[in-house]
N, C-alpha and C positions, 0 to 999 in steps of 0.2 A: 185168471192167467192165460194170451193169446198163444191159437194154437195157429200157426202160421201157412198161407196156400200157396203152394211151387203155379208154378206159371206159366207147366203143361198140364198143371191141372187143369188148373181155372181155366185154358185151351178147349180139356177135352169136355167140359164141365158143357160150355159154350156147347161147340159140337153136336152134345146127348142134345140136350133142347133141340137146339135147331133139326135134330134128326126125327128127334120126339112128336116134335109140327112137322116133319115133309109127312109122319106117319098119317099120323089127323089128318091133315088133310089131301093124303091117297086113299085114304078110307073112305073118306065121303066123297073121293072123284073116282069112286075103283073105274077102273076098263073095263068098255063092255068085251065079253068076250070073243074074242077075235081081235083084238085090239092088242097091238107089238107094244112094247118099249115097256124100263121101267119105273113104276109108282117113284120109287125116292127120285131115283136121277131126275125127272122128272119134276117134286115138289121143288126138289133146290132147286133149277134154270128157271122158274118161276122166282123163286126169290132173290136171285145174286141180281136179276133185269130190273125187279120192284126196285128196288137199294140202291144198284146205277142210272133207274130216273129219277130218284131222290136226291142222289149228288146232283147233275146237271140244273135240276132244275131250283136248289140255292147259288148253285154256282152262277149260273145267269142273276138269279133277284140282284147276286154280289153287283153284277157288274153295270146292271139296268142302273143309269143316271135318274140323281133325284130334280125335280122340275125346280126351278134356283131358288129364291125367298124373296128373288126384287121384279121391277112389273119390265117385259121388253116390249123398249123401243116395235115397233113394224119394219122399223128394216133393216133391225140387229136381231133377224129370227138364225133361232137353234130348232135345227131338224133332230130330232128324239130318233134313235135306234131302233132297227127293227129288231124285235125278239122273235126267232125261232128256234119251235121245240126242237130238240135233237133228240135222235131215234137211237136207238141203248146200238153199240158198237161204231158207229159215226163223228170221225172227229172234231170237237167243241168248236163253235163258232165264237167268233171276235168279232167283240163289241165295239166299232166305228161310232162313232161322232161325227157329223158334218155344222162345219161355225163359219156363218156368213158375215163378216168384219167391211162394213159400208160406211165408210169416215164421210162424217158430214158439213158440209161444206158452211162455211164458217160466213154470219150475218155482222155485215161492219155495223157500225154504231154512228146512225145519222146525228148529226148534230145543226142545230136551230142557228143558224146568226143572230146574238142581240147585236140590235143598232148602239153605239156609242150611245152616253149623257151631251143633246147640245150642251155647252155654257151659253151660259144668260149674257147677252150683250147689253152691257154698259148700258145704262140713261143717257148722258151726259160721257162722251170721248172722242179724242182727237186724231185726225189721224194727217202727218205733213207729206203734201202731193208735192208740192216744186218752191225756187226761190225762185217770185219773177223780178224783184231789182234786185243787186247787189250780192251777186253770187256769197261764197265763207270766202274769206282769201281778196278780198275788193281794198285797191289800195285810194286811197282817200288822201291828199290834203289836211291835216291838221288843224280844229276849228272849221269846215266844212259841212253843212246843213245838207240834210242830204234824206229819201224819204222811201223806208223798205217794205218792202210791200212782202208778201208770204202767201200761195195756195195754201187752204186748209179744208180738209172734208172732215164732212161731219158724222163719223163710225159710230156713237150710239144708237138709240136707239129714241129718243127724244127729240122733238125736235128747240133749237137755236132760237129765240127770242129776242129781236130788239132790243131784249131789259138786258142781254147777255155785255156783258164786255174782256173784251182785251188789260191786261194786265201785265207790271213787270214783276220777277218773282225774286231774279238770283244772275249776278254779274256785274257785271260795266253797267252801270245805268246811260245811255246811250237816249236815251229818250227824252225829247224836249216833257212832255209829258208820262207818267207812269200808266196810266189808265185808262184806256177808250175805248167807245164803246162802238159794239157791232154793226155795222151801215146799214144791216138787214136780216131778219132771217132766216132759217137754215133746216130743211127738213132733211132728217135722216137719211144716208146716201150722199146726200148734193155738197158742194162748193165756195166756197168764200174765199172772198183775195181778200187779207185783211194789211191795212196799209199804218205804218208809225213813224209821224215824225220824228229823227232823231240828227245830233251835232257829234262828226268828232272829232274828241278828246284834241287839247290844246298841245299835249307831247308827243311824239310818237312815240306808235310802241302797237301789239296784236291784244286789240279788243272784242271780247265776245256778250252779248246782253242774253237772256234769257225770259221766253215770256209762255205764257197760258191762260188758258181763259177764267171767267168763271159767271158764275149758276146765278138762277133770281136771288138766293142762299146766302149767296157771297163766299157759294163752297167752289175753290181751284180746280180745276183738270186742266188734264191734257192730254200725250201721243201716248200710246202703246198698251199692254191687254190692263194693266190697273191703273191707266186715265191718271199717272202720277211724271211721265214727260214732259219735255218741253221742246222749242221751236225759239230759234237762236241768229242770232246778227252777228258776223265777225267780220272784223276786217284791218288793216293795217292802218294808220295813223300815218301820215308821214310830213317830213319837214317840208319836202315841195317844193323843186325850180324848174323851171318850159315853162307845158304847157301842163298846169295844175289842176285846170275843170274844164271841162270840155261836154258846152252844152248839148252835142246833139249827141253824146252817148248816155247824158241825163236828163236825153229828152219829158222820155214818161216822168221824171218826175216836175216837170212843170204842171203847171193847168191852164189845159189847150181851149179857148172857146173862138163862133165867128160870133157873125151879125146875122148868123142869124141858127147860131145853137149853142147854147152853153153848159154845161161839159161838151164840149171833139170828146171821143175816142182816142187814144193811143194807146199802137199805134190804127193810127186812119186805114180805110181802103182807098184805093186812085179810084176809085170807079163813083165815092161819094163829090160827087162836082159839086151838087146840088146847097150842100154846109158844106163844104171846106177839110180838108183832112190834114192826119200832122201823119210823118214815118220814116224813117234812117235807112241810108243806103253806104255803103260800106265803100263804093265803089259802084258812085255817080259821073252820071256820064253831065263834060260839061259843055258848054255853049256854043264850042266850036266841033264838037258831036267829038272830041277825045274821051278815055274813060281814068278817071282818081284812082290816084289809091291813096287817099285821105278818107274816113267816113262825110258824107254830109248829112244834112236837115233839109227833107224839101217840104215845103209848108205852101199847099195849095189853099187860099179864097176861096170863101165860096162862091158861088154864081150873079151874086146880084148888082148891082151898077159899083156903087160902094162899100161895097167886101171886102171886107175883110179876116184875117187869121191873127191870131195873137196867142203866142205861150209867159207865166210870170214862173219864173223859175224862187226858189228856197235862197231862202235867205245863203251869203257867203261872205266869211271874212277879209277882208279887200287891206293889202300892208300895205306901203309906199313904195313907186316904183312899178305895181300889176299896170298888165294894159289887157285890152280887150283887142283880141286878135280875130277877122277873119274875108272871105276871099265870096262877094256876094252875085251874084247872077240868074240868069235865067237857065231851068235846068234845060236839059238835052231831047234835039224833040223839037222845044217850042217857039215857030217861025213867028209867030202872033202874039209873042206873050209882053206884057206892059204894067211895070210894078215896080213900086211903093218899098225898103224895106227902114223903118224905123228903131231904135235902141231909146229905152228906157232902165231909171234907175230910180227904184225905192227907198227910204230906211224907212228908218221902225214908228213907224205912227205918222207920215210921214205920204205926201203924193208923187204920185210917178212923174217924175222928170226930164226930160229930153234931154241927153248924149248925142243924138244922131239923125238925119235921116237923108236915101240915097237910092234915088232913080234907075227904075232896070230896064234897056231893053234887050232881044233875039238882036246883038250885033254883032256876035263872037267875042265881045266883052268882056272884063269881069271891073270891078270893085274892090279893090284889096283895104279893108277897114285896117287903121290902127288907133286904137280910143286913147291915153294915157288913164288910168284912174285915179294916179297918186296921190289926186283935193279927196276921196273917198278913203282912203287909207285908216283903218282905225274905225270900223265902220263895219256890222252886218250887212251888206247890201244886199238888194232884190230887182234883176234885172228882166227887161219886157222887150222879150222879140215878139215883131209885128209888122205882119207885112200887107200892102195896099193892093185894090186893082188902081188901075193905076190910065181910067176913061174908057177900057172893055173889061171882060172878064174871060176871054178866048185864050185858051192856055196859056192861064197864069201859075208857072208852077217857078213857082220860088228858091233856088238854090243855097243857103247855109254854106257856104265848103269850109268843113273843119274850126268852124265858128268856139273860143279855146277864153281863159283868162293864163297868158302870162305870165309869169316869174323870172322874172333874170337870176 
């Protein structure tokens, strides 16, 4: 059986114990005679002061922040509060904590550029530069022979030797042959003019012929990044009436030579008097100083006493009624000019034969030539245009004004 003790009784017991302890302390520290004050009162005050000090110490310890468990950056500083022991009876100090927050400066990542991987240049590759003769869409009379010339660049990494070829690959077979030898070696980065003799089909219409190169192993290659592209000629074949063939417009289709140089370049230069030259002018000057509105062929023999210049044109199919027409004279500003003009023809496997010759001096007059070619109908005919020095080589610039084959 438990006997309960009331709350008031417990308080009384505690006070009794405290009083007893106070008396004991007082007995040990009894004041000397003459000292004033109640010893019990003093003991009680001493105990109260000690209890207050213990209480404050506990509170301050609880308010003191603990050291963080993570490392502190030198720039992120936490200042610990200063703990001052309070004296009995003074107000409880307020714990303070100062926090300095530093915003870090962002560091941008630096990327090192990586150069692109270079695409290897193929060994054999060609690039089309331009048409030297017969631009796309040129109208030519059916059955006409012509020479197509392209300017091609070696854009590969290997040299094209003279063992390389040019070959027909697709489209209309216009060439008189399907394969032509490359005329010379071509190093990477160099250009070359490639010529192929061709014939206009006999049926009117549009025709296109594609070509490529062939290396020494027989592998074809051409233009474009994959080296599979082609270069081509595109023409329009016409039935043809009127001036169906212009010897001036096709001057560089002919093979030119002089008594001192073979072959001559076409077009030549007017300064090449010693070896002779050939060129065309859209508005040549006549003997009388007038400017023409028809194309002219200028032929200058070399400066030898018996010098000459001649052009041999590709074969042309002649029909009944065809005529050779031109106005021949000295070019303007040639006061000492004295020349002999000749026209020849040649059939297949035959010898050249003369159709006519005419003498010209600078007298402000000119000869109109009109030769009937009907006797050559049904034949493929080569024509020769020849000009000779006639007793002098000074100022000998011969002008064939609009030389043509006319078909009624």
